[in-house]
C-alpha positions in Angstrom: -63.3 72.2 16.9 -66.4 71.1 18.8 -68.6 68.6 17.1 -72.3 69.0 16.8 -74.0 65.6 16.9 -76.9 67.0 14.9 -74.9 68.4 12.0 -72.0 66.4 10.4 -69.0 68.0 8.9 -70.0 67.0 5.4 -73.3 68.7 5.8 -71.6 71.8 7.1 -69.5 71.9 4.0 -72.5 71.6 1.7 -74.5 74.1 3.7 -71.6 76.6 3.6 -71.3 76.2 -0.2 -75.0 76.6 -0.5 -75.1 79.5 1.8 -72.4 81.2 -0.2 -74.6 81.0 -3.3 -77.6 82.2 -1.2 -75.5 85.2 -0.1 -74.5 85.8 -3.7 -78.1 85.8 -5.0 -79.3 88.0 -2.1 -77.4 90.9 -3.7 -79.3 90.7 -6.9 -82.8 91.8 -8.0 -83.7 89.1 -10.4 -86.5 86.7 -9.4 -85.3 83.1 -9.3 -87.9 80.4 -8.8 -88.7 76.7 -9.0 -92.1 75.1 -9.7 -93.0 71.5 -8.9 -94.7 70.5 -12.2 -96.4 67.5 -10.7 -98.3 69.6 -8.1 -98.1 73.0 -9.7 -96.8 74.4 -6.4 -94.1 77.1 -6.2 -91.3 75.4 -4.2 -88.8 78.2 -4.2 -88.9 81.9 -5.0 -86.3 84.6 -4.3 -86.9 87.7 -2.3 -86.6 89.8 -5.5 -90.3 89.0 -6.2 -91.4 91.6 -3.6 -89.5 94.4 -5.4 -90.8 93.3 -8.8 -94.4 92.6 -7.9 -95.1 94.1 -4.5 -95.7 90.6 -3.0 -93.5 88.8 -0.6 -92.3 85.2 -1.4 -94.7 83.7 1.1 -97.6 85.0 -1.0 -96.4 83.0 -4.0 -95.7 79.9 -2.0 -99.3 80.0 -0.6 -101.0 80.9 -3.9 -99.4 79.1 -6.9 -101.6 81.1 -9.3 -100.6 84.5 -8.0 -98.0 85.2 -10.7 -100.4 84.3 -13.4 -102.9 86.7 -11.9 -100.3 89.4 -12.0 -99.8 89.1 -15.8 -101.4 91.8 -17.8 -104.7 90.7 -19.3 -103.5 91.4 -22.8 -100.4 89.3 -22.2 -101.8 86.2 -20.5 -101.5 84.2 -23.8 -97.7 84.2 -23.4 -98.2 81.8 -20.4 -100.6 79.5 -22.3 -98.0 77.7 -24.4 -95.4 77.4 -21.6 -96.4 73.9 -20.5 -96.2 72.5 -24.0 -92.8 74.0 -24.6 -91.4 72.6 -21.3 -92.8 69.2 -22.1 -91.0 69.4 -25.5 -87.7 70.1 -23.5 -87.6 73.6 -24.8 -86.4 76.6 -22.8 -89.2 79.2 -22.5 -88.0 82.7 -23.1 -90.8 85.3 -23.2 -91.4 89.0 -22.4 -94.7 90.3 -21.1 -96.2 92.9 -18.7 -97.3 92.4 -15.2 -99.4 94.6 -13.0 -97.8 95.1 -9.6 -99.6 95.1 -6.3 -99.6 99.0 -6.4 -101.1 99.0 -9.9 -97.9 100.0 -11.7 -97.3 98.1 -15.0 -93.9 96.7 -15.5 -92.3 94.7 -18.4 -90.5 91.5 -17.5 -88.4 88.9 -19.2 -89.0 85.3 -18.2 -86.7 82.4 -18.9 -87.8 78.9 -17.8 -85.8 75.7 -18.0 -87.5 72.3 -17.7 -86.2 69.5 -15.5 -87.0 65.8 -16.0 -86.7 62.7 -13.7 -85.3 59.3 -14.7 -88.7 58.3 -15.9 -88.7 61.2 -18.4 -91.5 63.1 -16.6 -91.5 66.8 -16.4 -91.1 67.3 -12.6 -89.6 70.7 -12.2 -89.3 74.1 -13.9 -86.6 76.5 -12.9 -86.9 80.1 -14.0 -85.4 83.6 -13.8 -87.5 86.7 -14.3 -86.1 90.2 -14.6 -87.5 93.7 -14.9 -86.9 95.0 -18.4 -89.1 98.1 -18.3 -86.3 100.5 -18.9 -85.0 98.5 -21.9 -88.5 98.6 -23.3 -88.4 102.4 -23.0 -85.1 102.4 -24.8 -83.4 104.0 -21.8 -80.6 102.9 -19.5 -81.0 99.4 -18.2 -81.7 99.2 -14.5 -79.9 96.8 -12.4 -81.9 93.7 -11.4 -80.6 91.8 -8.5 -82.2 88.4 -7.7 -81.5 85.7 -5.1 -82.8 82.4 -4.0 -82.9 81.8 -0.3 -84.0 78.8 1.7 -83.9 78.1 5.5 -82.8 74.7 6.6 -84.3 73.7 9.9 -82.9 70.6 11.6 -84.0 68.7 14.7 -81.8 66.3 16.6 -82.6 63.6 19.1 -79.8 62.0 21.1 -79.6 58.6 22.6 -77.0 56.7 24.7 -75.9 53.2 23.7 -73.3 51.0 25.4 -71.9 47.7 24.0 -70.0 45.1 26.0 -66.7 43.5 25.1 -68.6 40.8 23.1 -70.4 43.3 21.0 -73.7 42.9 22.7 -76.0 45.7 23.8 -76.0 46.2 27.6 -77.7 49.6 27.9 -79.9 52.0 25.9 -81.7 55.0 27.3 -85.3 55.8 26.6 -84.6 58.3 23.9 -82.6 55.7 21.9 -85.3 53.1 22.4 -87.9 55.6 21.2 -85.8 56.3 18.2 -85.8 52.7 17.1 -89.4 52.0 18.2 -88.5 49.3 20.7 -88.8 48.9 24.4 -85.5 49.2 26.1 -85.4 45.6 27.2 -86.1 44.4 23.6 -82.7 45.9 22.5 -80.6 44.4 25.3 -78.3 41.5 24.3 -78.5 42.2 20.6 -75.6 43.3 18.4 -75.7 46.7 16.9 -75.6 45.1 13.4 -79.1 43.7 14.2 -80.5 47.2 13.8 -78.4 48.3 10.9 -79.3 48.6 7.2 -77.7 45.6 5.5 -75.6 47.8 3.2 -73.9 49.4 6.2 -73.0 46.3 8.2 -69.7 45.4 6.6 -68.3 49.0 7.0 -69.6 49.2 10.6 -68.0 45.9 11.5 -64.6 47.2 10.3 -65.0 50.4 12.3 -66.0 48.5 15.4 -62.8 46.5 15.2 -60.8 49.8 15.0 -62.6 51.0 18.1 -61.5 47.9 20.0 -58.0 49.1 19.3 -58.7 52.5 20.8 -60.0 54.5 17.8 -62.6 57.2 18.4 -64.9 57.7 15.4 -67.8 59.8 14.3 -69.9 58.4 11.4 -73.4 58.3 9.9 -75.2 54.9 9.7 -78.5 53.8 8.4 -80.7 51.9 10.8 -84.0 50.0 10.6 -86.8 50.6 13.1 -89.0 47.9 14.6 -91.7 48.8 12.2 -89.4 48.4 9.2 -88.8 52.1 8.7 -85.4 53.4 7.8 -83.5 56.4 9.4 -80.1 57.8 9.5 -78.2 58.4 12.8 -74.9 60.1 13.6 -72.9 57.8 15.9 -70.1 59.3 17.9 -68.4 56.4 19.7 -65.5 55.9 22.2 -64.0 52.7 23.4 -64.4 51.8 27.1 -61.3 50.3 28.8 -60.6 49.0 32.3 -57.9 50.1 34.7 -55.4 47.9 32.8 -56.3 49.5 29.5 -58.1 46.5 28.2 -61.1 47.0 25.9 -64.4 46.1 27.8 -66.9 47.8 25.5 -68.0 50.9 23.8 -70.3 53.9 24.5 -72.0 55.8 21.6 -73.9 59.0 21.4 -76.6 58.5 18.8 -78.4 61.5 17.1 -81.2 61.2 14.6 -79.8 62.9 11.4 -82.4 61.7 9.0 -83.7 65.2 8.3 -80.1 66.4 8.0 -79.4 63.6 5.3 -82.6 64.6 3.5 -81.5 68.2 3.7 -78.1 67.4 2.4 -79.5 65.7 -0.6 -81.9 68.6 -1.1 -79.0 71.1 -0.7 -77.0 69.2 -3.3 -79.9 69.3 -5.7 -80.7 72.9 -4.9 -77.1 73.9 -5.3 -77.1 72.1 -8.7 -80.3 73.9 -9.6 -78.9 77.3 -8.5 -75.7 76.6 -10.4 -77.7 75.6 -13.5 -79.6 78.9 -13.3 -76.4 80.8 -12.5 -74.6 79.4 -15.5 -77.5 79.8 -17.9 -78.2 83.4 -17.3 -77.3 85.9 -20.0 -75.1 88.0 -17.7 -71.5 87.2 -16.6 -71.1 87.3 -12.8 -68.1 87.3 -10.6 -68.4 87.2 -6.8 -65.5 89.0 -5.1 -64.6 88.5 -1.4 -63.8 91.0 1.2 -60.1 90.6 0.5 -60.8 91.4 -3.2 -60.2 87.8 -4.3 -62.4 85.8 -6.6 -64.9 83.6 -4.7 -67.1 82.4 -7.5 -68.0 83.0 -11.1 -70.3 81.6 -13.8 -69.4 80.1 -17.2 -70.2 83.3 -19.1 -67.7 85.3 -16.9 -65.0 82.8 -17.7 -65.7 83.0 -21.4 -65.6 86.8 -21.3 -62.3 86.8 -19.4 -60.6 84.4 -21.9 -62.0 86.2 -24.9 -61.1 89.8 -23.9 -58.3 89.4 -21.3 -56.7 86.2 -22.5 -56.7 85.2 -18.8 -58.5 82.4 -17.1 -60.5 83.2 -14.0 -59.3 81.3 -10.9 -60.9 80.9 -7.4 -58.9 83.0 -4.8 -57.0 84.9 -7.5 -56.9 88.7 -6.7 -59.4 90.5 -9.0 -56.7 93.1 -9.6 -54.8 90.5 -11.7 -57.5 90.9 -14.4 -57.1 94.7 -14.8 -54.2 96.8 -16.2 -52.0 98.8 -13.8 -53.6 102.0 -15.2 -57.1 100.8 -14.8 -56.9 99.1 -11.3 -56.7 102.4 -9.2 -60.0 103.5 -10.8 -61.6 100.1 -10.0 -60.2 100.2 -6.5 -61.7 103.7 -5.9 -65.0 102.5 -7.3 -65.1 99.5 -4.9 -64.4 101.8 -1.9 -67.2 104.1 -3.0 -69.6 101.1 -3.3 -68.6 99.8 0.1 -69.1 103.1 1.9 -72.3 104.2 0.1 -73.9 100.8 -0.7 -75.0 102.2 -4.1 -74.6 100.4 -7.4 -72.2 101.7 -10.0 -73.1 101.1 -13.6 -71.6 102.1 -16.9 -71.2 100.9 -20.5 -68.0 99.8 -22.2 -67.3 98.9 -25.8 -64.8 96.7 -27.5 -63.7 96.6 -31.1 -64.2 93.2 -32.8 -61.6 92.0 -35.4 -64.2 92.7 -38.1 -64.4 96.3 -37.1 -67.8 96.2 -35.5 -68.3 97.3 -31.9 -69.4 95.1 -28.9 -71.2 96.9 -26.1 -71.4 95.7 -22.5 -73.2 97.1 -19.4 -70.9 96.8 -16.3 -72.4 96.8 -12.8 -70.6 96.8 -9.5 -72.7 95.9 -6.4 -72.0 95.7 -2.7 -72.9 92.4 -1.0 -74.0 92.4 2.6 -74.9 89.6 5.1 -78.2 89.4 6.9 -76.8 91.4 9.8 -75.7 94.1 7.4 -72.0 93.2 7.4 -69.9 93.7 4.2 -69.4 90.4 2.5 -67.8 91.4 -0.8 -68.8 92.6 -4.2 -70.5 91.4 -7.4 -69.2 92.3 -10.8 -72.0 91.8 -13.4 -71.4 92.1 -17.1 -74.1 91.9 -19.7 -73.9 92.1 -23.5 -76.1 95.0 -24.6 -74.8 95.3 -28.1 -78.2 94.9 -29.7 -79.9 97.4 -27.4 -77.1 99.9 -27.6 -76.8 99.6 -31.4 -80.5 100.2 -31.7 -80.3 103.3 -29.4 -77.3 104.7 -31.3 -79.1 104.0 -34.6 -82.1 106.0 -33.4 -79.8 108.8 -32.4 -78.1 108.7 -35.7 -81.4 108.8 -37.6 -82.5 111.7 -35.4 -79.3 113.5 -36.1 -79.7 112.8 -39.9 -83.2 114.2 -39.8 -82.0 117.4 -38.1 -79.2 117.7 -40.6 -81.6 117.1 -43.5 -83.7 119.9 -42.2 -80.7 122.2 -42.1 -79.7 121.1 -45.6 -83.2 121.9 -46.9 -83.0 125.3 -45.2 -79.6 125.8 -46.8 -80.7 124.7 -50.2 -83.8 127.0 -49.9 -81.5 129.8 -49.2 -79.3 129.0 -52.2 -82.2 128.8 -54.5 -83.9 131.9 -53.2 -80.7 134.0 -53.1 -78.1 132.5 -55.4 -80.3 131.3 -58.2 -83.1 133.8 -58.2 -80.9 136.8 -59.0 -79.3 135.3 -62.2 -82.6 133.9 -63.3 -84.3 137.2 -62.8 -81.4 138.8 -64.8 -81.9 136.3 -67.6 -85.7 137.0 -67.7 -85.1 140.8 -67.9 -82.4 140.5 -70.6 -84.6 138.2 -72.6 -87.4 140.7 -72.6 -85.0 143.3 -73.9 -84.0 141.0 -76.8 -87.7 140.4 -77.6 -88.3 144.2 -78.2 -85.9 144.2 -81.1 -85.0 147.8 -80.4 -81.4 147.2 -79.7 -78.5 147.8 -82.1 -76.0 145.0 -82.7 -73.6 146.2 -80.1 -76.3 146.4 -77.4 -77.5 143.0 -78.4 -74.1 141.5 -78.0 -73.8 143.1 -74.6 -77.1 141.6 -73.5 -76.1 138.1 -74.8 -72.8 138.3 -72.9 -74.7 139.3 -69.7 -77.1 136.4 -70.3 -74.2 134.0 -70.7 -72.6 135.2 -67.4 -75.9 134.7 -65.6 -76.1 131.1 -67.0 -72.6 130.4 -65.9 -73.5 131.7 -62.4 -76.5 129.3 -62.3 -74.3 126.5 -63.5 -71.7 127.2 -60.7 -74.4 127.1 -58.1 -75.8 123.8 -59.4 -72.3 122.3 -59.4 -71.9 123.4 -55.8 -75.2 121.8 -54.8 -74.2 118.6 -56.6 -70.9 118.6 -54.8 -72.7 118.8 -51.5 -75.1 116.1 -52.3 -72.3 113.8 -53.5 -70.5 114.4 -50.2 -73.6 113.3 -48.4 -73.8 110.1 -50.3 -70.2 109.2 -49.3 -71.3 109.1 -45.6 -72.6 105.6 -46.4 -69.2 104.4 -47.5 -67.6 101.5 -45.7 -65.5 102.5 -42.6 -61.9 101.5 -42.3 -58.8 102.1 -40.2 -57.3 105.4 -41.5 -53.8 106.4 -40.5 -53.4 110.2 -40.0 -49.8 110.4 -41.3 -50.9 108.6 -44.5 -53.5 111.3 -45.1 -51.0 114.1 -44.5 -48.4 112.5 -46.8 -51.0 112.1 -49.6 -52.1 115.8 -49.3 -48.4 116.9 -49.3 -47.9 115.1 -52.6 -51.1 116.5 -54.1 -50.2 120.2 -53.3 -46.4 119.8 -53.4 -45.9 122.8 -55.7 -48.0 125.1 -53.4 -46.1 123.9 -50.3 -42.8 124.4 -52.0 -43.6 127.8 -53.5 -45.0 129.2 -50.2 -42.3 127.4 -48.1 -45.0 125.9 -45.9 -44.1 123.7 -43.0 -46.4 120.9 -41.7 -45.6 119.4 -38.3 -47.4 116.3 -37.0 -47.6 114.8 -33.5 -50.0 111.9 -33.3 -50.5 110.3 -29.9 -53.3 108.4 -31.5 -52.1 107.3 -34.9 -55.4 106.2 -36.6 -59.2 106.0 -36.3 -61.9 103.8 -37.7 -63.9 106.1 -40.0 -64.9 107.0 -43.6 -61.6 107.7 -45.3 -62.9 110.1 -48.0 -64.5 112.3 -45.4 -61.4 112.5 -43.2 -59.2 113.2 -46.2 -61.5 116.1 -47.3 -61.4 117.5 -43.7 -57.6 117.4 -43.6 -57.2 118.8 -47.1 -59.5 121.8 -46.6 -58.0 122.8 -43.3 -54.4 122.4 -44.5 -55.0 124.2 -47.8 -56.9 127.0 -46.0 -54.0 127.5 -43.7 -51.6 128.0 -46.7 -54.1 130.1 -48.7 -54.8 132.5 -45.8 -51.2 132.9 -44.7 -49.8 136.2 -43.5 -47.9 138.2 -46.1 -44.2 137.7 -45.9 -44.5 134.9 -43.3 -44.0 131.2 -44.3 -47.0 129.1 -43.2 -46.4 126.8 -40.2 -49.1 124.2 -39.7 -49.3 121.9 -36.6 -51.5 118.8 -36.5 -51.9 116.8 -33.4 -54.1 113.9 -32.1 -54.9 112.5 -28.7 -57.7 110.6 -26.8 -59.4 112.6 -24.0 -61.9 110.4 -22.0 -64.2 109.0 -24.7 -63.3 111.4 -27.5 -60.6 111.5 -30.2 -59.4 115.1 -30.5 -57.6 116.5 -33.6 -56.1 120.0 -33.5 -55.1 122.0 -36.6 -53.1 125.2 -35.7 -51.5 127.7 -38.0 -49.7 131.1 -37.9 -51.9 132.7 -40.6 -53.9 135.9 -40.8 -56.5 134.7 -38.2 -60.3 135.5 -38.2 -62.2 138.2 -36.3 -64.6 136.0 -34.5 -66.4 138.9 -32.8 -67.7 139.9 -36.3 -67.8 136.6 -38.1 -68.4 133.7 -35.6 -72.1 133.3 -36.4 -71.5 132.9 -40.2 -68.1 131.1 -40.0 -69.3 127.8 -41.4 -72.0 129.1 -43.6 -72.2 128.3 -47.3 -70.7 131.0 -49.6 -69.6 132.9 -46.5 -66.2 134.6 -47.1 -64.2 136.8 -44.7 -61.1 137.5 -46.7 -61.7 138.9 -50.2 -58.0 139.3 -51.0 -57.8 135.7 -52.0 -59.9 133.8 -54.5 -62.5 131.5 -53.0 -66.2 130.6 -53.0 -66.9 130.1 -49.2 -67.3 126.3 -49.6 -64.3 125.0 -47.6 -65.3 125.4 -44.0 -69.0 124.6 -44.8 -67.8 121.2 -46.2 -65.5 120.6 -43.2 -68.3 121.2 -40.7 -70.7 119.2 -42.7 -68.4 116.2 -43.0 -67.3 116.4 -39.3 -70.9 116.3 -38.2 -71.7 113.5 -40.6 -69.0 111.4 -38.8 -70.6 112.2 -35.4 -68.1 114.8 -34.4 -68.0 118.5 -33.5 -65.7 121.3 -34.5 -64.6 124.5 -32.6 -62.4 127.4 -33.6 -60.1 129.8 -31.7 -58.7 132.7 -33.7 -57.6 136.3 -33.5 -56.6 138.6 -36.3 -52.8 138.3 -36.9 -52.5 135.6 -34.3 -53.3 132.5 -36.4 -56.2 130.0 -36.1 -56.8 126.7 -34.3 -59.5 124.2 -35.2 -60.4 121.6 -32.6 -62.3 118.5 -33.9 -63.7 115.9 -31.6 -64.9 112.4 -32.7 -66.5 109.7 -30.5 -64.1 106.8 -29.8 
């Protein structure tokens, strides 16, 4: 390896690590920034500011009030309390609107962390700002990618310094003299220790002794100039020997690395700041290299992996290790797609908590490229969106409930206008006949019996309405894990005599053995479909009922198949699930069963479909969300 006298190996390591984080953040849209609280100047701001605001980073570095000027006039009060909160060592976390350069209004989320020096002064504020417009609109969250980027520019000045066998200076060139602020002749005859910082003299003396024995060394040393100033120099030295191999002195190449040392310290601090922001963001991030190995990750990613995979993230570990054998081919295909197209892939996943509730996450895969557009790896971003997702699902549920309530009102209106009006009108007419007192006893008795029948009809309709309303109330029951085979066995017990008398056969094949739902609803669905299959059997043929379950993509599918009479869907499809709709009058019934099944399936967020032909049996397919 060739040595660069202007850039030491230690600096290169720090710069490489820093550049790795820079590359990582360049793939993201979030705006990362740092503000010097003593001067009010913006010291660092990522390139993501241009996408968010329409202004390049240079604009913010030149005008430290530019961001405040972008804040919507009605939201500027959010910035008013920021200084007090930072002084109180509190993290500022606010949401407000900005007006972009092109006049478009966007919502942003701003999180600012204070930084204090040893004197307990607020000297720095590090922040992260992300576009949350889509979240505010209750739509899919857009990816925000942010980065912090900083150029390190170093200058190097080289000098030549020779020392004789007694450790005295016998030559310096003009550049070296200029570096120390002396004339060349003023440095001659003096030991190198004369110019060194007192804290470095002992170590330098030991190294000089090693050079006498033939050692070649490269080190950084602090020196003092003639005016009393301090600077760092990189000294690459070699012993000088005579023809007999005896030590007669030393020659050193001296390069001013003061700026490099300052940059090293700045890089260390910057890396620490970037890491602090990286680890305090509310998203889990994993940086994956070109060989699909883990390069870096933040604390939240580690926590997620331990909690959900029971595996600890490790640097250089293949990312495939953290996916199942079934899942990895899909992930690999996704990464190839991202690499070729450069587009982000985003989707939502949910996990079941031990308490039965659902945790939602937004997963994003991003392609990382270098400044010269070469592929550098991938970023896996994972953010908890449970609160947002739950709110969205709740809105959908409320909307579905409102639609269902409207349908119920229409149905109840139909019942009242058709099923109650006729018996009520009949009672009114019969009552008028009784008032006339022109009927003989036998006719009166007939009228009374007809009135009684009408009253019983009304009572039956009211009971049906009450039954429907009670089933609606049960939708709010606590959900639990319900095993399908347990439901079937309970139903077999309750209708044992019917099953035995009709020689019915019930066959079950459950790939998915259970689901998290309202048990009373699922029981009613199973009961109605099983009992209907037995009730509407073909004459002379023993009923055979098949019940299966499986998971297809994000749906739980239940299939109920029988060998019964079947239904002519060409004639009856439109009224199949209607209340009081009957298609087989050879068997007693009220037309409530399928109405209740569809009502309860939809109340659980599912759908129901039917396939049937006369004399070819019937199949009901029910789908519930996972």
